[in-house]
C-alpha positions as CSV (number, residue, x, y, z in Angstrom):
1,X,16.4,37.4,-2.9
2,X,16.8,34.6,-0.3
3,X,20.3,34.4,1.3
4,X,21.7,36.1,-1.8
5,X,20.0,33.8,-4.2
6,X,17.1,34.5,-6.6
7,X,14.0,32.6,-6.7
8,X,15.1,31.2,-10.2
9,X,18.4,30.0,-8.7
10,X,16.7,28.4,-5.9
11,X,14.5,26.7,-8.3
12,X,17.4,25.4,-10.4
13,X,19.1,24.2,-7.2
14,X,15.7,22.2,-6.3
15,X,15.3,20.8,-9.7
16,X,19.0,19.5,-9.7
17,X,18.2,17.8,-6.4
18,X,15.1,16.2,-7.7
19,X,16.8,14.6,-10.7
20,X,20.5,14.0,-11.4
21,X,22.7,11.9,-13.5
22,X,25.7,9.5,-13.3
23,X,28.0,8.3,-15.9
24,X,29.6,4.8,-15.9
25,X,31.3,2.4,-18.4
26,X,27.9,0.9,-19.3
27,X,26.0,4.1,-20.1
28,X,24.5,6.9,-18.2
29,X,22.1,6.5,-15.3
30,X,19.4,9.3,-14.5
31,X,17.9,9.2,-10.9
32,X,14.3,10.6,-11.2
33,X,12.1,12.1,-8.5
34,X,9.8,9.2,-8.7
35,X,10.0,6.9,-5.6
36,X,9.0,3.1,-5.3
37,X,6.9,2.1,-2.3
38,X,10.1,0.8,-0.7
39,X,11.6,4.2,-0.7
40,X,14.1,3.7,-3.5
41,X,14.2,6.3,-6.4
42,X,13.3,5.3,-9.8
43,X,16.3,5.4,-12.0
44,X,16.8,4.9,-15.9
45,X,19.8,3.5,-17.7
46,X,20.8,5.2,-21.1
47,X,22.7,3.2,-23.7
48,X,23.6,4.1,-27.3
49,X,22.2,1.9,-29.9
50,X,22.2,1.8,-33.7
51,X,18.7,3.4,-33.9
52,X,19.4,5.9,-31.2
53,X,19.3,5.1,-27.5
54,X,18.2,2.3,-25.2
55,X,16.2,3.6,-22.1
56,X,15.6,1.1,-19.3
57,X,14.9,0.7,-15.7
58,X,17.8,-1.7,-15.6
59,X,15.5,-4.2,-13.8
60,X,15.2,-1.8,-10.7
61,X,11.3,-2.5,-10.6
62,X,11.8,-6.3,-10.7
63,X,14.3,-6.0,-7.7
64,X,12.0,-3.8,-5.7
65,X,9.2,-6.2,-6.3
66,X,11.5,-9.2,-5.3
67,X,12.4,-7.4,-2.1
68,X,8.6,-7.3,-1.2
69,X,8.3,-11.1,-2.0
70,X,6.1,-10.2,-5.1
71,X,8.1,-11.4,-8.1
72,X,5.3,-13.6,-9.4
73,X,2.6,-10.8,-9.1
74,X,4.9,-8.2,-10.6
75,X,5.5,-10.3,-13.8
76,X,1.7,-10.3,-14.4
77,X,1.2,-6.8,-13.6
78,X,4.2,-5.5,-15.5
79,X,3.0,-6.6,-19.0
80,X,-0.1,-4.4,-18.5
81,X,1.9,-1.5,-17.3
82,X,4.2,-1.8,-20.2
83,X,1.2,-1.8,-22.6
84,X,-0.3,1.3,-20.8
85,X,2.9,3.3,-21.4
86,X,3.7,1.9,-24.8
87,X,7.1,0.6,-23.6
88,X,8.5,-3.1,-23.6
89,X,8.7,-5.5,-20.7
90,X,11.3,-8.2,-22.0
91,X,12.1,-11.7,-20.9
92,X,14.7,-10.3,-18.3
93,X,11.8,-8.4,-16.6
94,X,13.1,-5.0,-17.7
95,X,11.3,-2.1,-18.9
96,X,12.9,-0.6,-21.9
97,X,12.4,1.1,-25.2
98,X,14.7,2.3,-28.1
99,X,14.1,5.7,-29.4
100,X,16.0,8.5,-31.4
101,X,17.3,11.3,-29.5
102,X,14.5,13.6,-30.1
103,X,12.1,11.3,-28.4
104,X,14.4,10.7,-25.3
105,X,12.4,12.8,-22.7
106,X,9.0,11.4,-23.6
107,X,10.5,7.9,-23.6
108,X,12.1,8.4,-20.2
109,X,8.7,9.5,-18.7
110,X,7.1,6.5,-20.0
111,X,9.7,4.0,-18.9
112,X,9.9,5.5,-15.3
113,X,6.1,5.5,-14.9
114,X,5.8,2.2,-16.2
115,X,8.3,0.8,-13.8
116,X,6.8,2.7,-10.7
117,X,3.1,1.7,-11.6
118,X,4.0,-2.0,-11.9
119,X,5.9,-1.8,-8.5
120,X,3.0,0.2,-6.8
121,X,0.4,-2.2,-8.2
122,X,2.5,-5.1,-6.8
123,X,2.6,-3.5,-3.4
124,X,-1.1,-2.9,-3.4
125,X,-1.8,-6.7,-4.5
126,X,0.5,-8.0,-1.7
127,X,-1.2,-5.7,0.9
128,X,-4.6,-7.0,-0.3
129,X,-3.6,-10.6,0.1
130,X,-2.0,-10.1,3.5
131,X,-5.3,-8.2,4.5
132,X,-7.2,-11.3,3.2
133,X,-5.0,-13.7,5.1
134,X,-5.5,-11.6,8.5
135,X,-9.3,-11.5,7.9
136,X,-9.4,-15.4,7.5
137,X,-7.4,-15.6,10.8
138,X,-9.9,-13.4,12.5
139,X,-12.9,-15.5,11.2
140,X,-11.3,-18.7,12.4
141,X,-10.6,-17.3,15.9
142,X,-14.2,-15.9,16.2
143,X,-15.7,-19.3,15.1
144,X,-13.5,-21.1,17.7
145,X,-14.3,-18.6,20.4
146,X,-18.0,-18.5,19.7
147,X,-19.1,-22.0,18.5
148,X,-22.6,-22.0,17.2
149,X,-22.7,-18.1,16.8
150,X,-23.4,-16.3,13.6
151,X,-20.3,-14.6,12.2
152,X,-21.0,-12.5,9.3
153,X,-17.9,-11.9,7.2
154,X,-17.2,-8.5,5.6
155,X,-20.5,-7.4,6.7
156,X,-22.2,-3.9,6.6
157,X,-23.5,-2.3,10.0
158,X,-25.6,0.9,10.1
159,X,-24.1,3.6,12.5
160,X,-25.9,6.5,13.8
161,X,-25.4,8.3,10.6
162,X,-23.8,6.0,8.0
163,X,-23.6,2.4,6.9
164,X,-20.0,0.9,7.6
165,X,-18.2,-2.2,6.4
166,X,-16.8,-4.3,9.2
167,X,-14.3,-7.4,8.8
168,X,-16.8,-9.4,10.8
169,X,-20.2,-8.9,12.7
170,X,-20.9,-11.5,15.6
171,X,-24.4,-12.3,16.6
172,X,-25.0,-14.5,19.7
173,X,-27.1,-14.7,22.8
174,X,-25.4,-11.6,24.3
175,X,-26.3,-9.3,21.3
176,X,-24.1,-8.1,18.5
177,X,-20.3,-7.1,18.1
178,X,-18.4,-5.4,15.4
179,X,-14.9,-6.4,14.6
180,X,-12.5,-4.4,12.4
181,X,-8.7,-5.0,11.6
182,X,-6.3,-2.3,12.2
183,X,-2.9,-2.1,10.7
184,X,-0.1,-0.1,12.2
185,X,-0.7,2.9,10.0
186,X,-2.5,6.3,10.9
187,X,-4.8,6.0,8.1
188,X,-6.0,2.5,9.2
189,X,-6.5,3.8,12.7
190,X,-8.3,6.9,11.5
191,X,-10.6,4.8,9.2
192,X,-11.6,2.4,12.3
193,X,-12.2,5.5,14.6
194,X,-14.7,7.0,12.3
195,X,-16.5,3.6,12.1
196,X,-16.5,2.8,15.8
197,X,-17.5,6.3,16.8
198,X,-20.5,6.4,14.5
199,X,-21.6,3.0,15.9
200,X,-20.8,4.0,19.5
201,X,-23.2,7.1,18.8
202,X,-26.1,4.5,18.6
203,X,-26.1,4.7,22.5
204,X,-27.9,1.9,24.2
205,X,-28.4,0.1,20.9
206,X,-24.6,0.1,20.1
207,X,-22.9,-3.3,19.7
208,X,-19.6,-4.0,21.4
209,X,-16.9,-2.7,19.2
210,X,-13.5,-4.6,18.8
211,X,-10.4,-3.1,17.0
212,X,-8.2,-6.0,16.2
213,X,-4.7,-4.8,15.9
214,X,-2.2,-6.6,13.5
215,X,0.8,-4.9,15.4
216,X,-0.5,-3.4,18.7
217,X,2.8,-2.1,19.8
218,X,3.5,-0.4,16.6
219,X,0.0,1.1,16.1
220,X,-0.2,4.9,16.4
221,X,-2.9,6.8,18.3
222,X,-4.0,3.8,20.4
223,X,-5.4,6.1,23.1
224,X,-7.8,7.7,20.5
225,X,-8.7,4.3,19.1
226,X,-9.2,2.9,22.8
227,X,-12.0,5.8,23.4
228,X,-14.1,4.2,20.7
229,X,-13.3,0.5,20.8
230,X,-11.8,-2.3,22.9
231,X,-8.3,-3.2,21.4
232,X,-7.0,-6.7,21.2
233,X,-4.1,-8.4,19.2
234,X,-4.9,-10.6,16.3
235,X,-2.9,-13.3,18.0
236,X,-4.7,-13.0,21.3
237,X,-6.0,-16.1,23.0
238,X,-9.5,-17.2,22.3
239,X,-10.5,-16.2,25.9
240,X,-9.6,-12.7,25.1
241,X,-11.9,-12.6,22.1
242,X,-14.8,-14.0,24.4
243,X,-14.2,-11.4,26.9
244,X,-14.0,-8.5,24.3
245,X,-17.3,-9.4,22.9
C-alpha cells in the first residue's frame, strides 16, 4: 500500500493519465500516450458510420508537419506510413480507417502509429536537410578561408583507436585539421567529444580539431567539448576559421 492505495489502484490511475477521452458534438476524441516530435500528444477522433466507426487522426499529423515547415515531405512519407499500418491517407491528408466495433482497438493503434511515424520521419528528413545545408555552408567557408587547400568533404579520419567520420578534413602546408558540426543537443556534443578525444590521443601526430557550433550559446557541455577541440561558430568570420586551423 502507498498512501492508502494498492499497486493496482495506482496502476489504474497511471493508465487513466496516459490515455483519456473527450466527447464533443462531432464525435469522441481519445488522447493517446504517443507523442509527436513537437511535444503534442497523438489524438484520435471517433465517429459513427454506416459500417461501424471512422477512426482518424483528424489531420493532427499534417498540422504537426506544417508547424515544422515539412508539409511537402510529410505528404510523400505519409502514404508509405499508411501502407505500413494498413490504414488510409486521404486527399485531406488525414489518416483514417472504417472498422466494426470489434476492431476498434487494433484500428486505433494502427492509425495512431501511422500518424506518429509519418511526423517522426518528416522531422528526421528536415533535420537531415538542415544538416546538409550547414555542411555546405562549412565547406564554402573553408574553401574561402583556405584557397588552394584540399578540403575533403564528409571524410573519414583514423584516430588512436577507431576511424571517425568528420564533416570536413582540411590539408594544407600547415598540416591537417578536422572539422565537425555540433548542434545544440547533448547527443551531438557527446558524439563530437568521442571523435575529438580519440583523435587527440594521437599525440604529436594529432591534427587540429575544430568543433563548429550551430548555436554556440545554446550548446550544452561546452567546457567538456572545449577540452578536446577548439570551438567556433558556423557564422564566424573567415579569419576565425584560419586561426582555428
